[in-house]
Phi, psi and omega in degrees: 000141179276136177283141177251119179245155182230128183233126175205158182264142175210156173276176180295336174259025169082010178284136177241358185287131166050055179292331191265355182178157185296325185265003188296314179202099181262012186296145179079007181085011187297130186236014183245026184294142181100015183298334182287331194302319177294345182250001184279069182287181177297327181294317175301317172304316182292325179294315184291328172297319174305314184294308181300325179301336178274352183287142171250339181191163181229148176239123188229148170282172186298310183300314176300314177304317182294324180289317183290315185296334180278348183239309187289331174296342177279349182263107183251002174298117181293347181272352177273102185291331177296306184296317183300317188281316177299326183282331190256334185271158178301142178231128178250132183245127179262113181205140173261354185248328179291141173248355173198162175238158180235355172282125179310128178092007182266141177225132176286137173267156180284199182296313189270086187291315182300324180291323187283326175298314173310316183292323178300313181300339178277352178275160174264108172260152176280062183138192185279157165268120193242132168261135168237136189065226169048055182301320183293319175301309182299324172301318180289329178277336168304317177307334185248014177055038181264346184263128190270329183209139184245124174245112182248126179256105186257118183272142185282065181206145176242136184248330176080351175208160178120163180293133184254153174290124172055059177299324177221129179234119184273354182227088180305128189224140177262156184228157174246129176283120181269317183205148179215136173215160179233133175278164178303327178285352180096010177286122175263122180254115182240136175248125182236150165237139173293142184234007177130195181289149174301145181245135183240152182204194178214147176270354182294148180237159184281346183264000000 
C-alpha cells in the first residue's frame, strides 16, 4: 500500500491561506498573502526538496492545483528537483468544479474523493502519494483516517484572519510526534503520525 502524506505551511494561529504571494488567494477579502516569504530560508527549501524527493505521485485540491499548474510547468531547469518531479509525476486533482485539467500528467478524480483516494493508496507508486497545501482536501481525508503522515511547517507569524487548517474536525484524532526541527529563521517543522482517536481526561481530584 502507498503511504499518503500531507505537507503544509501555516501560521502560529493556524492560517494556511496564500502563504506564497499577495495575489495567491484573496478570497474572503484576505489581504495578508505572502506571509511565508520573510521566513522562507534555505533550510525550508532543503526540507521541501527532501519531501518531494520521496514522492511517487501528487494529490491536490483545486486551488492548489491551479496555483501549481500556473507556476511549475514554467520552471524547466533540470537541476530544480521540485519542478522536475512535479512536472513528471502523476497528479490527481480533487475538484467538484473543474471539468478538465491541462497540466501534463494530471487526472481529475470523480465525486467520491475519499473512496478514490483509498483506491489510489492500493496502487503501487514508486514513492509516497503526497498532498501539498490543499487544507480542505486534507481535512476531508482526515475524517476517513486516510492520511498516514502530517508534515506541518509552522511560521512565526500571527495574522488573525484567513482560512485555517482543520477549522472543524468531526473525528478527533491523536498524533505521535516523529521528528521536529527548527530553521534559523524560526520555522518549526513537525512530523506527526496519527495513532487513533483522541483520549480525554481531567486533572480534577475527588479530594
